[in-house]
C-alpha positions as CSV (number, residue, x, y, z in Angstrom):
1,M,-62.0,-32.2,-11.2
2,L,-60.4,-30.1,-8.4
3,S,-58.9,-33.1,-6.7
4,S,-57.3,-34.2,-10.0
5,F,-55.9,-30.7,-10.5
6,L,-54.5,-30.7,-7.0
7,E,-53.0,-34.2,-7.5
8,F,-51.3,-33.2,-10.8
9,S,-50.1,-30.0,-9.1
10,I,-48.4,-31.8,-6.3
11,I,-46.8,-34.3,-8.7
12,G,-45.6,-31.5,-10.9
13,A,-44.1,-29.5,-8.0
14,V,-42.4,-32.6,-6.7
15,S,-41.0,-33.3,-10.1
16,G,-39.6,-29.8,-10.2
17,G,-37.4,-30.6,-7.2
18,I,-35.0,-32.5,-9.5
19,Y,-34.9,-29.5,-11.8
20,V,-33.8,-27.4,-8.9
21,L,-30.7,-29.5,-8.3
22,V,-29.6,-29.3,-11.9
23,A,-30.4,-25.6,-12.1
24,L,-28.3,-24.9,-9.0
25,S,-25.3,-26.5,-10.7
26,F,-25.8,-24.2,-13.7
27,V,-26.0,-21.2,-11.5
28,I,-23.0,-22.0,-9.2
29,V,-20.7,-22.4,-12.2
30,Y,-22.0,-19.3,-13.9
31,K,-21.8,-17.1,-10.9
32,S,-18.2,-18.1,-10.1
33,T,-16.7,-18.4,-13.6
34,N,-19.1,-16.6,-15.9
35,I,-19.3,-19.8,-18.0
36,F,-22.6,-21.2,-19.1
37,N,-21.9,-25.0,-18.8
38,F,-23.7,-26.9,-21.6
39,A,-22.0,-30.1,-20.3
40,T,-24.2,-30.0,-17.2
41,G,-26.6,-32.7,-18.5
42,E,-23.8,-35.1,-19.4
43,M,-22.1,-34.5,-16.1
44,M,-25.4,-35.6,-14.5
45,M,-25.4,-38.7,-16.7
46,I,-21.8,-39.6,-16.0
47,G,-22.3,-39.1,-12.2
48,T,-25.2,-41.6,-12.4
49,Y,-23.1,-44.1,-14.3
50,F,-20.4,-43.7,-11.6
51,F,-23.0,-44.8,-9.0
52,Y,-23.9,-47.8,-11.3
53,L,-20.2,-48.7,-11.6
54,F,-19.4,-48.6,-7.9
55,D,-22.6,-50.0,-6.6
56,T,-23.7,-52.6,-9.2
57,Q,-20.5,-53.5,-11.1
58,L,-17.9,-53.2,-8.4
59,R,-20.3,-54.2,-5.6
60,F,-19.4,-51.5,-3.1
61,G,-22.9,-51.4,-1.7
62,W,-25.2,-48.4,-2.3
63,I,-24.0,-46.3,0.6
64,A,-20.3,-46.6,-0.3
65,G,-21.3,-46.4,-4.0
66,L,-23.0,-43.1,-3.4
67,A,-20.0,-41.6,-1.7
68,A,-17.6,-42.9,-4.3
69,A,-19.9,-41.6,-7.1
70,F,-20.1,-38.1,-5.6
71,I,-16.3,-38.0,-5.2
72,A,-15.7,-39.3,-8.7
73,A,-18.2,-36.8,-10.1
74,A,-16.6,-33.9,-8.2
75,V,-13.1,-34.9,-9.4
76,L,-14.3,-35.2,-13.0
77,A,-15.9,-31.7,-12.9
78,M,-12.7,-30.2,-11.4
79,L,-10.6,-31.9,-14.0
80,I,-12.8,-30.4,-16.7
81,E,-12.3,-26.9,-15.2
82,R,-8.6,-27.3,-14.7
83,A,-7.5,-29.1,-17.8
84,V,-10.0,-27.9,-20.4
85,L,-11.5,-24.5,-19.4
86,R,-8.8,-22.7,-17.3
87,P,-6.3,-22.5,-20.2
88,L,-9.0,-20.7,-22.2
89,L,-9.7,-18.0,-19.5
90,G,-9.8,-14.6,-21.2
91,R,-11.0,-16.0,-24.5
92,P,-14.4,-14.8,-25.9
93,T,-17.4,-16.3,-24.1
94,V,-18.6,-18.1,-27.2
95,V,-15.4,-20.1,-27.3
96,L,-15.9,-21.3,-23.7
97,V,-19.5,-22.2,-24.5
98,M,-18.5,-24.2,-27.6
99,V,-15.9,-26.0,-25.5
100,T,-18.5,-27.1,-23.0
101,L,-20.6,-28.4,-25.9
102,G,-17.6,-30.4,-27.0
103,V,-17.1,-31.8,-23.5
104,S,-20.8,-32.8,-23.4
105,S,-20.4,-34.7,-26.7
106,I,-17.2,-36.5,-25.4
107,L,-18.9,-37.5,-22.2
108,R,-22.0,-38.8,-24.0
109,G,-19.9,-40.8,-26.5
110,A,-17.6,-42.2,-23.7
111,A,-20.7,-43.4,-21.8
112,G,-22.1,-45.1,-24.9
113,L,-18.8,-46.9,-25.5
114,I,-18.3,-48.1,-21.9
115,W,-21.9,-48.9,-20.9
116,G,-23.7,-49.2,-24.2
117,P,-27.0,-47.7,-25.3
118,D,-29.3,-50.0,-23.2
119,V,-31.0,-49.0,-20.0
120,R,-29.1,-49.8,-16.8
121,R,-31.2,-50.2,-13.7
122,L,-29.9,-48.9,-10.4
123,T,-30.3,-50.4,-7.0
124,E,-33.6,-49.3,-5.6
125,I,-32.7,-46.9,-2.8
126,L,-36.0,-45.0,-2.8
127,P,-39.1,-46.6,-1.4
128,R,-41.8,-47.5,-3.9
129,Q,-44.7,-47.2,-1.5
130,P,-47.0,-44.4,-2.7
131,I,-47.9,-41.6,-0.3
132,F,-51.5,-40.6,0.1
133,L,-52.6,-37.1,0.9
134,G,-56.3,-37.6,1.5
135,D,-57.6,-39.0,-1.9
136,M,-54.5,-37.8,-3.8
137,L,-51.6,-40.2,-4.6
138,V,-48.0,-39.3,-5.0
139,P,-45.6,-42.0,-6.3
140,G,-43.2,-43.0,-3.5
141,K,-40.0,-42.7,-5.5
142,L,-41.1,-39.3,-6.7
143,A,-42.0,-38.0,-3.3
144,W,-38.8,-39.3,-1.6
145,G,-36.7,-38.0,-4.5
146,F,-38.2,-34.6,-3.8
147,V,-37.4,-34.8,-0.1
148,I,-33.8,-35.8,-0.8
149,A,-33.5,-33.1,-3.5
150,G,-34.9,-30.5,-1.0
151,V,-32.4,-31.5,1.7
152,I,-29.4,-31.4,-0.7
153,S,-30.6,-28.0,-2.1
154,G,-31.1,-26.7,1.4
155,L,-27.6,-27.7,2.5
156,F,-26.1,-26.2,-0.6
157,I,-27.9,-22.9,-0.1
158,A,-26.9,-22.8,3.6
159,F,-23.3,-23.5,2.6
160,Y,-23.5,-20.8,-0.1
161,R,-25.0,-18.2,2.2
162,F,-23.2,-18.8,5.5
163,S,-19.8,-20.5,5.0
164,R,-16.5,-18.7,4.3
165,A,-16.2,-20.6,1.0
166,G,-19.7,-19.5,0.0
167,T,-18.8,-16.0,0.8
168,A,-15.7,-16.3,-1.4
169,I,-17.9,-17.6,-4.3
170,R,-20.3,-14.7,-3.9
171,A,-17.4,-12.2,-3.8
172,T,-15.9,-13.7,-6.9
173,S,-19.2,-13.6,-8.7
174,T,-19.5,-9.9,-8.0
175,D,-16.1,-8.8,-9.1
176,Q,-13.2,-11.2,-9.7
177,V,-10.5,-8.5,-9.7
178,T,-11.6,-7.0,-6.4
179,A,-12.0,-10.5,-4.9
180,E,-8.5,-11.4,-5.8
181,S,-7.1,-8.1,-4.5
182,L,-8.8,-8.9,-1.2
183,G,-6.8,-12.2,-0.9
184,I,-9.4,-14.6,-2.3
185,N,-7.9,-17.4,-4.4
186,I,-10.3,-17.2,-7.3
187,R,-8.8,-20.2,-9.0
188,A,-9.6,-22.3,-5.9
189,V,-13.1,-20.8,-6.1
190,F,-13.4,-22.0,-9.7
191,V,-12.4,-25.5,-8.7
192,L,-14.7,-25.6,-5.7
193,A,-17.7,-24.4,-7.8
194,W,-17.1,-27.0,-10.4
195,G,-16.7,-29.7,-7.8
196,M,-20.0,-28.7,-6.1
197,A,-21.7,-28.7,-9.6
198,G,-20.4,-32.2,-10.1
199,I,-22.0,-33.4,-6.9
200,L,-25.3,-31.6,-7.5
201,T,-25.6,-33.1,-11.0
202,A,-24.7,-36.6,-9.8
203,A,-27.3,-36.4,-7.1
204,S,-30.0,-35.2,-9.5
205,G,-29.1,-37.9,-12.0
206,I,-29.2,-40.7,-9.5
207,I,-32.6,-39.6,-8.2
208,T,-33.9,-39.4,-11.8
209,A,-32.5,-42.7,-12.8
210,S,-33.8,-44.5,-9.7
211,V,-37.2,-44.3,-11.5
212,N,-36.4,-45.1,-15.1
213,G,-32.8,-46.2,-15.2
214,V,-29.8,-44.6,-16.9
215,T,-28.8,-44.4,-20.6
216,P,-26.3,-42.1,-22.3
217,Q,-29.3,-39.8,-23.2
218,L,-30.2,-39.1,-19.5
219,G,-28.5,-35.7,-19.8
220,Q,-31.2,-34.4,-22.1
221,I,-33.2,-33.5,-19.0
222,A,-30.9,-30.6,-18.7
223,L,-32.5,-29.0,-21.7
224,N,-35.7,-28.7,-19.7
225,V,-33.8,-27.1,-16.9
226,L,-32.7,-24.3,-19.3
227,A,-36.2,-23.0,-19.0
228,V,-35.8,-22.9,-15.2
229,V,-32.5,-21.1,-15.4
230,M,-33.7,-18.5,-17.9
231,L,-36.9,-17.9,-16.0
232,A,-35.1,-17.4,-12.6
233,G,-32.1,-15.6,-14.0
234,M,-28.5,-16.9,-14.2
235,T,-27.4,-15.2,-11.0
236,S,-30.2,-16.2,-8.6
237,V,-29.6,-19.2,-6.3
238,G,-32.9,-18.7,-4.5
239,G,-34.8,-17.9,-7.7
240,V,-34.0,-21.2,-9.3
241,V,-35.7,-23.0,-6.4
242,I,-39.0,-21.2,-7.1
243,A,-38.6,-21.4,-10.9
244,G,-37.8,-25.2,-10.8
245,I,-40.9,-26.0,-8.9
246,F,-43.0,-23.8,-11.1
247,V,-41.7,-25.2,-14.3
248,G,-42.2,-28.8,-13.0
249,W,-45.7,-27.9,-12.1
250,L,-46.4,-26.2,-15.4
251,E,-45.1,-29.1,-17.5
252,T,-47.2,-31.6,-15.5
253,I,-50.4,-29.5,-15.7
254,V,-50.0,-28.8,-19.4
255,G,-49.2,-32.5,-20.2
256,A,-52.2,-33.7,-18.2
257,Y,-54.8,-31.3,-19.7
258,L,-53.4,-30.3,-23.2
259,G,-51.2,-33.3,-24.1
260,A,-47.5,-34.0,-24.5
261,A,-47.2,-31.9,-27.6
262,W,-48.0,-28.8,-25.6
263,Q,-45.9,-29.9,-22.7
264,S,-42.7,-29.8,-24.7
265,F,-42.8,-26.1,-25.7
266,L,-45.3,-24.2,-23.5
267,P,-42.8,-23.7,-20.6
268,Y,-40.3,-22.1,-23.1
269,L,-43.1,-19.9,-24.4
270,V,-43.8,-18.6,-20.9
271,V,-40.0,-18.1,-20.4
272,L,-39.7,-16.1,-23.6
273,L,-42.7,-13.9,-22.6
274,V,-41.1,-13.2,-19.2
275,M,-37.7,-12.5,-20.7
276,S,-39.2,-10.0,-23.2
277,V,-40.2,-8.0,-20.1
278,R,-37.3,-8.9,-17.8
279,P,-34.3,-10.0,-19.9
280,A,-32.3,-10.9,-16.8
281,G,-35.1,-13.3,-15.5
282,L,-37.5,-12.8,-12.7
283,F,-34.8,-12.9,-10.0
284,G,-31.6,-12.2,-12.0
285,E,-29.3,-9.2,-11.5
286,Y,-28.7,-6.6,-14.1
287,R,-24.9,-6.3,-14.4
288,V,-23.2,-3.1,-15.4
289,E,-19.7,-3.5,-16.8
290,R,-17.4,-0.5,-16.8
291,I,-14.8,-0.3,-19.5
């Protein structure tokens, strides 16, 4: 009994690593632009299709295909910010949110028209060989996906914490007017944040699709990540790492012992209970706006 619990716990925590990548893309866009990007899931899906296009259809090879997919995903994200959202700066927040919902529908529809509704299999770049921890088994693709997600998350957090560009993003997230008065080009920060979000979402989509393939509905995984973002708080980069692993663990444990019906809503129940006590999330900042 205990060994099964530990095995499910490890698998759940490993699954949460993918949630962390997607959650980081939510947070980096929100911190820099104050926009909650509901198109994150579809950016994840399109980034995965870019890899399928360059690797499988255009036969670049998986290494060049990865590089091309990351570049294409970053460029697409920056175009969304520049062409769609920047002209709406200063408009009510609800307008920007609705626009990102519209962008998500457009991306999902375009993917369906171009690649169709069928599952597309990616080149197997993750080893299948399972990893044994004593008597516990962790699927190989899941384990290596967690390792890669961890490396990418670590590099992102290091960039965010210690680079000049990361400092500019943090300054912009604190006070855009003050940041601009200090010489920070906040429009360049917006573009950088969206480009990074494009790369993070593409990486998470490729890791996820390496197990089950990609369809236009792949982006729905981002709905699960909303629980991660709300639990951690929209402004906490480190918090989403902890929350992502916790939500992945909770979903797996609930699914294993209570069934799939409980798995779909219990994490959100936990989040709602937490937010009733801490509306900004466990690690979020309470912002005071002066008028």
